[in-house]
N, C-alpha and C positions, 0 to 999 in steps of 0.2 A: 504494500500499500504506500504509494508515493506521497500522498497528502495526508495532513492530519485528520483523524476521524472526527466527525461532528459529535459534539457533546449533547447529551440528553438535556433539554431545556429544564424539565422538571427537577432532575437531580442537581442542576447548576443552581436553580432557585432555592431548593431545600438546603444545599450545603453553603452556598456563597451569598444567599439572599436575593431579593428581587431586583437589585441593581448592582450586580457584581462589577468589581473594578477590573480594569485591564490587567493590573498586577495579580489579583486573585485568580483570574482566568489563566494567566500564564503559569502561575504556580501549579494549578490544577492540571494543566497540559504536561508540565514537566513531570509531575507525579504519576500521571497516567502513562507517559512514555517510559518511565522507570519500571512500573508495574508490568507493562507489556514486554519489556526486555526481561524481567524476571520470569514471566510466563513462558516466553520462548526458550530460555535457558532451562527451565524445569522440564519442558517437553523434550528438548534436544537431549538432555542427560537422563531422562526417565526417572528423575527424582522429584516427583510432584508432591507438593506440600498438601496436607490434609485441610489446611485452612485456606479460605478464599483470599485472593489478593485484594487488599483494601486500599482505597484512595479517599481521603478525607472521611474515613469511618464507614465508607459505602463499598460494596463490591465493585470491582472494575467494570463488570458488564452493566451496572447501573449507569455508568457514565458514558459508555460508548455503544452499548447494546450487545447482546449475545451473539448476534450474526456478525458484527464487525470484529468482535473479539475472536471468534472462530476463524474468520477469514484471515485475520493477521497471523494466527498460529498456523494455519494451513500453508500460507505462502512462505512464511519464515522457515518452517521445518516440515517438508512434505513427508507424509507417512512412510514413503518408500525408504527414507533415510533411517527410520527407526527400527529396522529389522534387528532383532536382539540375537546375539550369539549365546547359545546355551552355556551356562557356567560349568566348568569341569570339577571333578572331585578334588 
């Protein structure tokens, strides 16, 4: 995904208020980008946390939508890359 994902307007209002500042939005975008990097890392390594990735106390998918979240993961780490080699004795 070459552009930044659109933020969910309801989540923005609930977390940042009805009139969010440009600074607040930029901080949210940076936190979302970091959470996405963590999600990609978890998928690539196979070490997926049992806890949801949170941004501002809300699940990442609340900010960008589950469809967008899934698309980012699919594009960043295709499933073909994730073929696991069985562990030996």
